[in-house]
VOKOLFI-345206 format. One line per 4 residues: their letters; for each residue x, y, z of N, C-alpha, C. Coordinates in steps of 0.05 Angstrom, whole numbers, always signed. Layout:
BEGIN
a> X Y Z X Y Z X Y Z ~ ...
# end
This chain:
BEGIN
mgrl> +16 -24 +0 +0 +0 +0 +17 +25 +0 ~ +42 +23 +7 +59 +47 +9 +67 +52 +37 ~ +84 +72 +40 +95 +78 +67 +97 +108 +71 ~ +91 +116 +95 +93 +144 +103 +120 +148 +115
dpqp> +134 +168 +105 +161 +174 +116 +157 +181 +146 ~ +178 +176 +162 +176 +182 +191 +169 +211 +195 ~ +149 +215 +213 +140 +242 +220 +145 +248 +249 ~ +151 +273 +257 +157 +279 +285 +134 +270 +304
wmts> +109 +273 +294 +87 +266 +312 +84 +236 +316 ~ +95 +219 +298 +92 +191 +301 +117 +178 +313 ~ +140 +192 +313 +164 +181 +324 +171 +193 +351 ~ +155 +212 +361 +161 +225 +386 +159 +204 +409
paar> +174 +209 +431 +173 +190 +454 +145 +188 +464 ~ +129 +210 +464 +102 +209 +474 +85 +190 +458 ~ +86 +192 +431 +71 +174 +414 +80 +145 +416 ~ +106 +142 +418 +117 +115 +421 +107 +101 +446
rvmd> +105 +116 +468 +95 +104 +493 +67 +93 +489 ~ +50 +110 +476 +22 +102 +473 +20 +77 +454 ~ +34 +79 +432 +32 +57 +412 +44 +31 +424 ~ +66 +33 +438 +79 +9 +450 +60 -4 +470
alng> +46 +13 +486 +28 +2 +506 +5 -13 +492 ~ -7 -1 +471 -29 -14 +458 -21 -39 +443 ~ +0 -37 +427 +9 -60 +412 +22 -81 +429 ~ +30 -73 +453 +40 -94 +472 +18 -111 +482
arpd> -7 -101 +483 -29 -117 +492 -39 -135 +470 ~ -36 -127 +445 -44 -143 +422 -29 -133 +398 ~ -12 -150 +386 +5 -141 +364 -11 -128 +341 ~ -1 -106 +331 -12 -91 +308 -42 -85 +312
carf> -49 -77 +337 -77 -70 +342 -81 -40 +341 ~ -61 -24 +338 -64 +5 +338 -50 +17 +314 ~ -64 +36 +302 -53 +50 +279 -61 +80 +280 ~ -44 +97 +270 -51 +125 +267 -73 +127 +245
vggc> -91 +146 +247 -113 +147 +229 -122 +176 +225 ~ -135 +181 +203 -150 +206 +198 -132 +229 +191 ~ -137 +252 +204 -125 +277 +196 -95 +277 +197 ~ -83 +264 +216 -53 +265 +218 -41 +250 +194
vrna> -52 +228 +186 -42 +213 +163 -48 +229 +137 ~ -73 +238 +135 -81 +254 +111 -62 +278 +107 ~ -59 +294 +128 -44 +319 +125 -14 +313 +120 ~ -3 +292 +132 +25 +286 +127 +29 +278 +98
llge> +10 +264 +87 +12 +256 +58 +8 +280 +40 ~ -8 +299 +48 -13 +323 +32 +8 +344 +36 ~ +26 +341 +55 +45 +361 +61 +34 +384 +76 ~ +12 +380 +91 -1 +401 +107 +7 +397 +136
pvad> +5 +419 +152 +11 +416 +181 -7 +396 +195 ~ +4 +383 +215 -11 +364 +231 -15 +376 +259 ~ -41 +378 +267 -47 +390 +293 -53 +369 +314 ~ -72 +351 +307 -81 +331 +326 -73 +303 +316
vdia> -67 +285 +335 -59 +258 +328 -80 +239 +339 ~ -94 +225 +320 -114 +205 +328 -103 +177 +323 ~ -112 +159 +340 -103 +131 +339 -128 +113 +339 ~ -129 +94 +321 -151 +74 +321 -139 +47 +331
tqlv> -156 +33 +346 -146 +8 +357 -168 -14 +357 ~ -159 -38 +356 -178 -61 +357 -186 -67 +386 ~ -173 -55 +405 -180 -59 +434 -205 -44 +441 ~ -222 -56 +457 -246 -42 +466 -238 -21 +486
pelv> -256 -1 +491 -248 +21 +509 -239 +12 +537 ~ -253 -8 +548 -246 -17 +575 -217 -27 +576 ~ -209 -41 +555 -182 -52 +554 -161 -30 +549 ~ -169 -11 +532 -151 +12 +527 -146 +26 +554
hkvm> -167 +31 +569 -164 +44 +595 -145 +28 +613 ~ -149 +2 +614 -132 -15 +631 -103 -14 +623 ~ -98 -15 +597 -71 -15 +586 -57 +12 +592 ~ -71 +34 +589 -59 +60 +594 -52 +63 +624
iaak> -70 +54 +641 -64 +56 +670 -40 +39 +677 ~ -38 +16 +665 -15 -1 +670 +11 +12 +661 ~ +9 +27 +639 +33 +40 +628 +38 +67 +641 ~ +22 +74 +661 +24 +100 +675 +21 +124 +656
iavh> +1 +121 +638 -6 +142 +620 -34 +152 +628 ~ -38 +177 +632 -63 +188 +640 -85 +183 +619 ~ -109 +177 +627 -130 +171 +608 -156 +185 +618 ~ -171 +196 +599 -196 +210 +605 -218 +201 +586
ptgi> -241 +193 +596 -263 +183 +579 -279 +205 +565 ~ -266 +220 +547 -278 +243 +534 -301 +237 +515 ~ -301 +213 +503 -322 +205 +485 -328 +176 +487 ~ -331 +167 +512 -332 +138 +517 -355 +125 +503
ehgt> -378 +139 +500 -401 +127 +487 -396 +120 +458 ~ -376 +133 +446 -369 +127 +419 -342 +113 +417 ~ -332 +104 +440 -307 +89 +440 -282 +105 +441 ~ -284 +131 +448 -260 +149 +447 -251 +156 +475
ltvv> -225 +152 +479 -211 +160 +503 -189 +179 +496 ~ -185 +200 +512 -162 +218 +508 -141 +209 +528 ~ -118 +202 +517 -95 +194 +534 -74 +216 +532 ~ -61 +221 +554 -41 +243 +555 -14 +230 +563
sdhh> +4 +230 +543 +30 +219 +546 +51 +241 +545 ~ +66 +244 +567 +87 +265 +568 +75 +292 +561 ~ +51 +298 +571 +37 +323 +567 +26 +327 +539 ~ +27 +306 +522 +16 +308 +495 -10 +291 +493
pfev> -32 +303 +485 -57 +287 +483 -60 +272 +457 ~ -71 +248 +459 -78 +231 +436 -106 +221 +439 ~ -122 +222 +418 -148 +210 +419 -146 +181 +409 ~ -154 +162 +426 -153 +134 +420 -182 +124 +418
tslr> -189 +114 +394 -216 +106 +389 -217 +77 +380 ~ -234 +61 +393 -237 +33 +385 -250 +31 +358 ~ -242 +11 +342 -255 +7 +316 -285 +2 +321 ~ -301 +13 +303 -330 +12 +308 -345 +12 +282
qdve> -370 +6 +283 -388 +8 +261 -415 +19 +271 ~ -429 +34 +255 -454 +46 +263 -476 +25 +263 ~ -491 +24 +286 -514 +7 +288 -539 +22 +282 ~ -540 +47 +291 -564 +64 +287 -555 +93 +286
tdgr> -567 +108 +267 -560 +137 +265 -586 +152 +260 ~ -585 +178 +268 -608 +195 +263 -600 +221 +249 ~ -576 +222 +238 -567 +245 +224 -552 +265 +242 ~ -552 +260 +268 -537 +277 +286 -518 +261 +304
ravv> -527 +238 +313 -510 +221 +330 -515 +192 +323 ~ -496 +175 +331 -498 +147 +324 -495 +129 +348 ~ -508 +106 +346 -503 +84 +365 -483 +65 +351 ~ -461 +59 +365 -440 +43 +352 -436 +16 +365
aftd> -425 -2 +350 -416 -28 +361 -387 -31 +354 ~ -372 -41 +373 -343 -44 +369 -337 -69 +352 ~ -315 -67 +337 -306 -88 +319 -276 -89 +319 ~ -265 -110 +308 -236 -111 +304 -229 -111 +274
dwal> -249 -104 +257 -246 -104 +228 -240 -76 +218 ~ -216 -72 +208 -207 -46 +198 -225 -36 +175 ~ -233 -55 +158 -249 -47 +135 -277 -36 +144 ~ -289 -49 +164 -315 -39 +174 -312 -11 +187
daqr> -290 -7 +201 -285 +19 +213 -282 +40 +191 ~ -268 +33 +170 -264 +52 +148 -290 +60 +135 ~ -309 +41 +133 -334 +45 +119 -351 +66 +133 ~ -347 +71 +159 -365 +90 +172 -352 +118 +173
rdfr> -329 +121 +161 -316 +148 +160 -327 +164 +137 ~ -322 +191 +138 -336 +208 +118 -323 +207 +90 ~ -297 +213 +88 -284 +215 +62 -262 +194 +60 ~ -257 +186 +36 -237 +164 +32 -209 +173 +41
mnal> -202 +199 +38 -176 +208 +47 -174 +209 +77 ~ -196 +208 +91 -196 +207 +120 -197 +178 +131 ~ -198 +159 +113 -200 +131 +121 -173 +116 +115 ~ -151 +131 +119 -124 +119 +116 -112 +114 +143
yatp> -99 +92 +145 -86 +83 +170 -56 +80 +166 ~ -41 +85 +187 -12 +81 +185 -2 +68 +211 ~ +14 +47 +207 +26 +33 +230 +47 +51 +242 ~ +57 +44 +266 +78 +60 +279 +103 +63 +262
dgel> +109 +44 +244 +133 +46 +227 +126 +58 +200 ~ +101 +68 +196 +94 +82 +172 +81 +67 +150 ~ +76 +41 +154 +62 +25 +133 +33 +35 +130 ~ +26 +41 +105 -1 +53 +100 -21 +31 +93
hdpt> -46 +35 +102 -68 +17 +96 -92 +34 +86 ~ -103 +26 +64 -124 +41 +50 -148 +22 +46 ~ -164 +17 +66 -186 -3 +64 -207 +3 +43 ~ -212 +29 +37 -232 +36 +18 -222 +33 -11
gggl> -196 +31 -14 -184 +28 -41 -183 +54 -57 ~ -191 +76 -45 -190 +102 -60 -177 +125 -46 ~ -170 +121 -20 -159 +143 -5 -133 +154 -15 ~ -114 +136 -22 -88 +145 -32 -91 +158 -59
ddia> -109 +148 -76 -114 +161 -102 -125 +189 -98 ~ -143 +192 -78 -155 +219 -73 -134 +238 -62 ~ -115 +228 -46 -93 +245 -36 -77 +254 -60 ~ -70 +236 -79 -53 +243 -102 -67 +264 -119
srri> -93 +262 -123 -108 +281 -141 -122 +303 -126 ~ -120 +302 -99 -134 +322 -82 -164 +323 -89 ~ -176 +300 -89 -205 +299 -93 -219 +292 -66 ~ -242 +304 -62 -258 +298 -37 -281 +279 -45
ifvg> -278 +254 -38 -297 +234 -46 -308 +220 -20 ~ -334 +218 -18 -346 +204 +5 -339 +175 +4 ~ -338 +162 +27 -334 +133 +29 -361 +120 +21 ~ -360 +104 +0 -384 +90 -8 -405 +109 -19
dpet> -430 +105 -13 -453 +120 -23 -454 +147 -8 ~ -452 +170 -23 -453 +196 -9 -478 +201 +7 ~ -501 +193 -3 -526 +197 +12 -526 +182 +38 ~ -516 +158 +38 -515 +142 +62 -497 +155 +83
rire> -473 +165 +74 -455 +178 +92 -468 +204 +104 ~ -482 +218 +87 -494 +243 +97 -517 +238 +116 ~ -533 +218 +111 -555 +212 +129 -545 +203 +156 ~ -520 +193 +158 -509 +185 +184 -503 +210 +200
dylr> -495 +232 +187 -490 +257 +201 -491 +280 +180 ~ -513 +296 +182 -517 +316 +161 -496 +338 +161 ~ -481 +340 +183 -459 +360 +183 -438 +353 +161 ~ -438 +328 +152 -419 +321 +132 -423 +337 +106
ilrf> -447 +348 +102 -451 +366 +79 -432 +389 +81 ~ -432 +402 +104 -414 +425 +107 -385 +417 +107 ~ -379 +394 +119 -351 +384 +119 -342 +379 +90 ~ -360 +370 +73 -352 +365 +45 -342 +391 +32
frfq> -356 +413 +37 -347 +438 +25 -323 +449 +40 ~ -321 +445 +66 -297 +454 +80 -272 +439 +71 ~ -274 +413 +67 -251 +398 +57 -245 +406 +28 ~ -265 +412 +13 -261 +421 -15 -245 +448 -14
awyg> -252 +465 +4 -238 +491 +6 -209 +488 +14 ~ -203 +469 +32 -176 +466 +43 -159 +448 +26 ~ -170 +426 +16 -154 +405 +4 -161 +399 -25 ~ -184 +407 -34 -192 +401 -62 -177 +417 -83
rtvp> -170 +404 -104 -157 +418 -126 -170 +411 -152 ~ -193 +398 -151 -208 +391 -175 -236 +401 -172 ~ -252 +399 -194 -280 +405 -192 -293 +387 -171 ~ -311 +397 -154 -323 +380 -133 -336 +355 -146
daag> -334 +333 -131 -345 +308 -140 -375 +311 -146 ~ -383 +303 -170 -411 +306 -178 -431 +291 -160 ~ -424 +266 -153 -442 +251 -136 -444 +263 -108 ~ -422 +273 -98 -422 +286 -72 -439 +311 -73
laac> -435 +327 -94 -451 +352 -96 -481 +346 -98 ~ -488 +327 -114 -517 +320 -117 -529 +311 -90 ~ -514 +295 -75 -524 +286 -49 -527 +310 -29 ~ -508 +328 -30 -509 +352 -12 -533 +369 -19
aklr> -538 +372 -45 -561 +388 -54 -588 +375 -46 ~ -589 +349 -49 -614 +334 -44 -620 +334 -14 ~ -600 +332 +3 -604 +327 +32 -598 +352 +49 ~ -595 +375 +36 -587 +399 +51 -607 +406 +73
ggla> -632 +399 +71 -652 +405 +92 -644 +392 +118 ~ -629 +371 +118 -621 +358 +143 -603 +375 +161 ~ -591 +396 +149 -574 +414 +165 -591 +429 +186 ~ -617 +431 +181 -634 +446 +200 -634 +433 +228
disa> -627 +407 +229 -628 +393 +255 -600 +392 +268 ~ -580 +404 +255 -553 +404 +267 -550 +428 +285 ~ -537 +424 +307 -534 +446 +327 -519 +470 +314 ~ -528 +494 +323 -516 +518 +312 -486 +519 +318
eriw> -477 +510 +341 -449 +511 +348 -432 +495 +328 ~ -442 +471 +320 -427 +455 +300 -427 +468 +273 ~ -450 +480 +265 -451 +494 +240 -431 +517 +239 ~ -430 +533 +260 -412 +556 +260 -382 +547 +261
metg> -376 +525 +276 -349 +515 +277 -339 +508 +249 ~ -356 +493 +234 -348 +485 +207 -347 +509 +188 ~ -365 +528 +191 -365 +551 +173 -340 +567 +178 ~ -333 +571 +203 -308 +586 +209 -284 +573 +197
klla> -282 +547 +199 -259 +532 +188 -259 +535 +158 ~ -282 +533 +145 -283 +536 +116 -273 +564 +108 ~ -283 +585 +121 -276 +612 +114 -247 +618 +120 ~ -234 +602 +136 -205 +607 +143 -187 +595 +121
apqp> -198 +581 +102 -182 +570 +80 -171 +593 +63 ~ -146 +590 +54 -134 +612 +38 -151 +620 +14 ~ -162 +600 -1 -178 +606 -24 -204 +589 -24 ~ -224 +598 -10 -249 +582 -6 -270 +587 -27
laal> -265 +603 -48 -286 +612 -65 -299 +590 -82 ~ -282 +571 -92 -294 +549 -108 -313 +533 -91 ~ -306 +528 -66 -324 +513 -48 -349 +529 -43 ~ -346 +555 -38 -370 +572 -32 -388 +574 -57
dame> -376 +576 -81 -392 +575 -105 -409 +550 -107 ~ -396 +527 -100 -411 +502 -100 -433 +502 -79 ~ -427 +513 -56 -448 +515 -35 -471 +531 -44 ~ -466 +553 -59 -487 +570 -69 -503 +556 -90
stgv> -490 +543 -108 -504 +530 -131 -521 +507 -122 ~ -514 +494 -99 -530 +471 -90 -552 +479 -70 ~ -553 +505 -63 -573 +515 -44 -565 +511 -15 ~ -541 +502 -10 -532 +497 +17 -527 +524 +32
ldql> -517 +544 +17 -512 +570 +29 -538 +583 +38 ~ -558 +581 +22 -585 +592 +29 -597 +576 +52 ~ -593 +550 +52 -603 +534 +74 -592 +543 +101 ~ -567 +550 +101 -554 +558 +126 -558 +587 +133
fiea> -556 +605 +112 -556 +634 +117 -573 +647 +96 ~ -599 +646 +100 -618 +657 +80 -614 +687 +78 ~ -603 +700 +98 -599 +729 +98 -575 +738 +81 ~ -558 +719 +73 -534 +726 +58 -540 +741 +32
kglk> -523 +760 +25 -528 +776 +1 -512 +767 -23 ~ -502 +743 -22 -486 +733 -44 -457 +735 -39 ~ -441 +727 -58 -412 +724 -54 -396 +746 -67 ~ -409 +767 -78 -394 +788 -93 -373 +801 -75
llrk> -381 +811 -52 -362 +825 -35 -341 +806 -24 ~ -350 +782 -16 -331 +762 -6 -310 +755 -27 ~ -319 +754 -52 -300 +748 -73 -278 +769 -75 ~ -287 +794 -72 -267 +817 -73 -249 +816 -48
lvgl> -260 +809 -25 -245 +808 -1 -223 +786 -2 ~ -231 +763 -12 -211 +741 -15 -189 +750 -35 ~ -197 +763 -56 -178 +773 -76 -159 +793 -63 ~ -169 +810 -46 -153 +830 -31 -133 +815 -13
dire> -142 +795 +2 -125 +780 +19 -101 +768 +4 ~ -108 +756 -19 -87 +743 -36 -68 +764 -47 ~ -78 +786 -57 -61 +806 -69 -43 +820 -49 ~ -53 +825 -25 -38 +840 -5 -23 +821 +15
gfap> -28 +795 +13 -15 +777 +31 -26 +777 +59 ~ -52 +783 +62 -65 +784 +88 -73 +755 +96 ~ -70 +749 +122 -80 +723 +132 -110 +723 +131 ~ -122 +700 +123 -152 +699 +122 -163 +704 +150
dpiv> -184 +720 +151 -198 +726 +176 -227 +717 +173 ~ -235 +694 +185 -262 +684 +181 -284 +703 +189 ~ -279 +719 +210 -300 +737 +219 -306 +759 +198 ~ -285 +771 +187 -289 +791 +167 -301 +779 +141
rfla> -292 +755 +134 -303 +742 +111 -333 +736 +115 ~ -340 +728 +139 -368 +722 +146 -384 +748 +144 ~ -373 +770 +154 -387 +796 +152 -392 +804 +123 ~ -375 +796 +105 -378 +804 +77 -404 +792 +65
lfwk> -414 +771 +77 -439 +759 +67 -464 +776 +74 ~ -461 +794 +94 -484 +809 +104 -478 +839 +107 ~ -457 +848 +94 -446 +875 +99 -467 +897 +99 ~ -466 +913 +120 -483 +937 +124 -512 +930 +130
daaa> -518 +905 +135 -545 +897 +143 -544 +889 +173 ~ -547 +909 +190 -543 +905 +219 -563 +884 +230 ~ -588 +886 +220 -608 +867 +230 -601 +838 +223 ~ -592 +834 +199 -584 +807 +191 -561 +796 +207
vhdv> -541 +813 +211 -517 +805 +227 -526 +798 +255 ~ -543 +814 +267 -552 +809 +295 -567 +783 +296 ~ -584 +778 +277 -600 +753 +277 -582 +728 +273 ~ -564 +730 +254 -547 +707 +248 -528 +701 +272
anrm> -516 +722 +283 -498 +719 +306 -512 +705 +329 ~ -536 +713 +334 -551 +700 +356 -559 +672 +349 ~ -568 +668 +324 -577 +641 +316 -553 +621 +317 ~ -530 +630 +310 -506 +612 +310 -495 +608 +338
kmsn> -507 +622 +358 -498 +619 +385 -467 +623 +388 ~ -459 +645 +375 -430 +652 +376 -422 +661 +404 ~ -396 +663 +408 -386 +673 +434 -393 +702 +436 ~ -392 +712 +461 -398 +741 +465 -378 +758 +449
derh> -353 +751 +449 -333 +766 +434 -339 +766 +404 ~ -347 +744 +393 -353 +742 +365 -378 +759 +358 ~ -399 +757 +375 -423 +773 +370 -417 +803 +372 ~ -401 +810 +392 -395 +838 +396 -380 +849 +371
rlnw> -361 +833 +362 -344 +842 +339 -361 +845 +314 ~ -379 +827 +309 -396 +828 +285 -415 +852 +286 ~ -428 +854 +309 -449 +875 +312 -437 +903 +312 ~ -414 +907 +325 -402 +933 +325 -393 +942 +297
avqh> -384 +923 +281 -374 +930 +255 -397 +941 +237 ~ -421 +930 +240 -443 +939 +223 -458 +962 +235 ~ -457 +966 +262 -472 +987 +275 -457 +1013 +275 ~ -430 +1012 +277 -415 +1037 +278 -415 +1049 +250
dapl> -420 +1076 +249 -424 +1088 +223 -406 +1112 +218 ~ -384 +1114 +233 -365 +1136 +227 -355 +1132 +199 ~ -354 +1154 +183 -347 +1150 +154 -318 +1141 +150 ~ -315 +1121 +133 -289 +1113 +123 -290 +1116 +93
wggi> -272 +1132 +82 -272 +1137 +54 -244 +1141 +44 ~ -240 +1139 +18 -213 +1139 +7 -196 +1164 +14 ~ -209 +1187 +20 -193 +1211 +26 -193 +1217 +56 ~ -199 +1198 +73 -200 +1203 +101 -173 +1213 +112
teqe> -174 +1232 +130 -149 +1243 +141 -140 +1226 +165 ~ -114 +1229 +172 -104 +1215 +195 -119 +1222 +221 ~ -126 +1248 +224 -140 +1256 +248 -168 +1242 +249 ~ -181 +1241 +226 -207 +1227 +225 -205 +1198 +232
vrta> -183 +1185 +223 -178 +1157 +230 -175 +1154 +260 ~ -158 +1172 +272 -154 +1170 +301 -179 +1174 +316 ~ -196 +1193 +307 -221 +1197 +321 -239 +1173 +319 ~ -241 +1160 +296 -257 +1136 +292 -246 +1114 +310
lyla> -220 +1111 +311 -208 +1090 +328 -215 +1094 +357 ~ -214 +1119 +366 -220 +1125 +394 -249 +1119 +401 ~ -267 +1125 +383 -295 +1122 +388 -305 +1093 +385 ~ -293 +1079 +366 -304 +1052 +360 -285 +1029 +367
gqqt> -260 +1035 +370 -241 +1014 +377 -226 +1004 +353 ~ -202 +993 +358 -184 +985 +336 -195 +962 +319 ~ -207 +942 +333 -217 +918 +318 -240 +926 +300 ~ -258 +942 +310 -281 +950 +293 -273 +966 +269
irdr> -255 +985 +272 -246 +1001 +250 -230 +984 +230 ~ -214 +965 +240 -199 +948 +222 -218 +930 +206 ~ -238 +919 +219 -257 +903 +204 -272 +919 +182 ~ -280 +943 +190 -295 +960 +171 -276 +968 +148
lmle> -251 +974 +155 -232 +983 +135 -227 +961 +114 ~ -225 +936 +123 -220 +914 +104 -243 +911 +84 ~ -267 +915 +94 -291 +912 +77 -294 +936 +59 ~ -288 +960 +69 -289 +983 +51 -267 +981 +30
wasd> -244 +972 +37 -222 +969 +18 -230 +949 -4 ~ -242 +927 +4 -251 +907 -15 -273 +918 -33 ~ -291 +934 -21 -313 +946 -37 -303 +966 -57 ~ -283 +983 -49 -273 +1004 -65 -245 +996 -76
gsad> -245 +981 -98 -220 +971 -109 -202 +993 -120 ~ -213 +1017 -123 -197 +1039 -135 -180 +1053 -115 ~ -186 +1050 -89 -171 +1064 -68 -150 +1046 -55 ~ -127 +1057 -49 -106 +1042 -34 -108 +1050 -5
wsdv> -116 +1031 +11 -120 +1037 +40 -97 +1028 +57 ~ -74 +1021 +44 -52 +1009 +60 -41 +1028 +81 ~ -40 +1054 +74 -30 +1073 +94 -49 +1076 +117 ~ -75 +1075 +111 -94 +1077 +133 -92 +1052 +151
ltlv> -89 +1029 +138 -87 +1004 +154 -62 +1005 +171 ~ -40 +1015 +161 -15 +1018 +177 -21 +1035 +202 ~ -35 +1057 +198 -42 +1075 +220 -60 +1060 +240 ~ -79 +1045 +231 -98 +1031 +248 -83 +1010 +265
dawq> -65 +995 +252 -51 +974 +266 -31 +984 +287 ~ -21 +1009 +282 -1 +1020 +300 -13 +1036 +323 ~ -39 +1041 +321 -53 +1059 +340 -53 +1048 +369 ~ -48 +1065 +388 -51 +1058 +416 -70 +1078 +429
rpvm> -90 +1069 +442 -111 +1086 +453 -99 +1105 +474 ~ -103 +1132 +470 -93 +1151 +490 -112 +1152 +514 ~ -101 +1163 +535 -117 +1165 +560 -125 +1194 +564 ~ -150 +1198 +569 -161 +1225 +574 -146 +1237 +598
pvtg> -134 +1262 +594 -117 +1273 +615 -132 +1285 +638 ~ -158 +1288 +636 -174 +1299 +658 -193 +1278 +668 ~ -195 +1276 +695 -212 +1257 +708 -233 +1270 +724 ~ -252 +1255 +734 -273 +1265 +751 -261 +1278 +776
adll> -240 +1266 +787 -227 +1277 +811 -217 +1306 +806 ~ -206 +1310 +782 -197 +1337 +775 -220 +1357 +775 ~ -243 +1349 +766 -266 +1367 +765 -277 +1372 +793 ~ -277 +1352 +810 -286 +1357 +837 -269 +1378 +851
krgv> -243 +1376 +846 -225 +1396 +858 -230 +1424 +848 ~ -242 +1426 +824 -248 +1452 +813 -276 +1461 +820 ~ -290 +1446 +838 -315 +1454 +848 -339 +1446 +832 ~ -335 +1428 +812 -358 +1417 +797 -373 +1398 +815
aqgp> -399 +1400 +816 -416 +1384 +833 -416 +1355 +824 ~ -415 +1336 +843 -417 +1308 +836 -445 +1301 +826 ~ -446 +1283 +807 -472 +1275 +795 -473 +1281 +766 ~ -496 +1287 +755 -499 +1292 +726 -481 +1315 +716
eigd> -477 +1335 +733 -461 +1358 +724 -432 +1350 +717 ~ -421 +1333 +733 -393 +1325 +728 -391 +1307 +703 ~ -412 +1290 +698 -413 +1274 +674 -414 +1291 +649 ~ -432 +1312 +650 -434 +1330 +627 -408 +1344 +622
alrk> -395 +1353 +643 -370 +1368 +640 -349 +1350 +628 ~ -347 +1325 +637 -327 +1307 +626 -332 +1301 +597 ~ -357 +1298 +589 -363 +1292 +561 -355 +1316 +543 ~ -360 +1340 +553 -353 +1364 +537 -323 +1367 +534
leaa> -309 +1362 +556 -279 +1363 +555 -268 +1341 +537 ~ -280 +1318 +538 -270 +1296 +521 -275 +1303 +492 ~ -298 +1315 +485 -303 +1323 +458 -282 +1343 +449 ~ -275 +1362 +466 -255 +1382 +459 -228 +1369 +456
wids> -222 +1350 +472 -196 +1335 +470 -194 +1320 +444 ~ -217 +1307 +436 -217 +1292 +411 -214 +1312 +388 ~ -227 +1335 +389 -225 +1355 +368 -197 +1365 +365 ~ -181 +1365 +387 -153 +1374 +386 -135 +1353 +375
dfta> -146 +1331 +366 -130 +1307 +358 -114 +1296 +381 ~ -127 +1297 +405 -116 +1286 +429 -90 +1300 +438 ~ -87 +1325 +431 -63 +1340 +438 -67 +1359 +462 ~ -93 +1366 +467 -98 +1385 +489 -89 +1373 +515
thde> -75 +1390 +531 -63 +1380 +556 -84 +1382 +579 ~ -76 +1371 +601 -92 +1372 +626 -100 +1401 +633 ~ -80 +1419 +633 -85 +1447 +640 -102 +1461 +619 ~ -97 +1455 +594 -112 +1469 +572 -142 +1460 +574
llaq> -147 +1436 +580 -175 +1427 +582 -188 +1439 +606 ~ -175 +1439 +629 -187 +1450 +653 -192 +1480 +650 ~ -175 +1493 +634 -179 +1522 +630 -206 +1528 +616 ~ -216 +1507 +601 -241 +1511 +587 -265 +1511 +606
la> -261 +1501 +630 -284 +1501 +649 -294 +1529 +655 ~ -276 +1548 +655 -284 +1576 +661 -302 +1587 +640
# end
């Protein structure tokens, strides 16, 4: 089947400890699987290391304890244990097959058959296994071919795989964005279009997680075009205004060498529609920080235009904050392809918020009454300080009280 060259994540002492413990209980019962094997073969970075084993979870637990390796039952109902070797986590999952599914979760039965385990995985390139010495196993017979051609192909019948977990529709497009280099598989596209309604039953958190990962791809437009043509984009985000601005934003990122920002790219789908952004952010159950960032970008309306002065930029930054202005700037830059906003962006990124030189304590010493009067006075002085481009001193501002 071929061999995977030695990789740091598979030859590390931590990985060796885990593999030796498992294979010591039963020879050749444990293999690396999934993303770590896929990415190593594609030449992509490897973040997480997953291990598949013929041992049932109870035996895995026993073996790890005997080897003095910490073990945590993070997904025990599906046969997954997280083991921590030398401070490095590994997910160890027993070989399994689906007994019953409802499109969101599955009831599984454990097996020692590698081919059965491969059949329940989503894509053929994710159903590749590697022994500790790098020997590759491709039970579906198509995973290595898909790696070579960078095709995203479901294991077996696409509709069957999707009905097992409807989130696989979105994963299909996410993998296409990150790893695909060919036209999306026709059978996979047809199944995604036909079964897209099943996404309505998937939790918002899982939808947003996959969407964010898709938008973080360097060049996601081909996948997004396919999502739009199959009706999947409308199924998820009926409020979206199309891909025109997002297309320009991705082009800007590529041209200027900017790192992909999923939040700004997501904003491009709803730009300047505050009500839509508010509804989508709440529906997706985003974090408070994510909701705040999205909503502020569309609600703040300080003008940003090609001839904006440095003082106007500093004023906007002070009133709205660096992140909000940067987000708005990126979208205005993408919208207005004729203007070069690079100097403005440099100013935004270098900005440090100044501190108002006058405080309430200063006003009390000057005899201003505590309560609404002191608040009014501070607001007026702050406005004067902003108008001075933040140059008015403590004494100059206090002199205005008279």
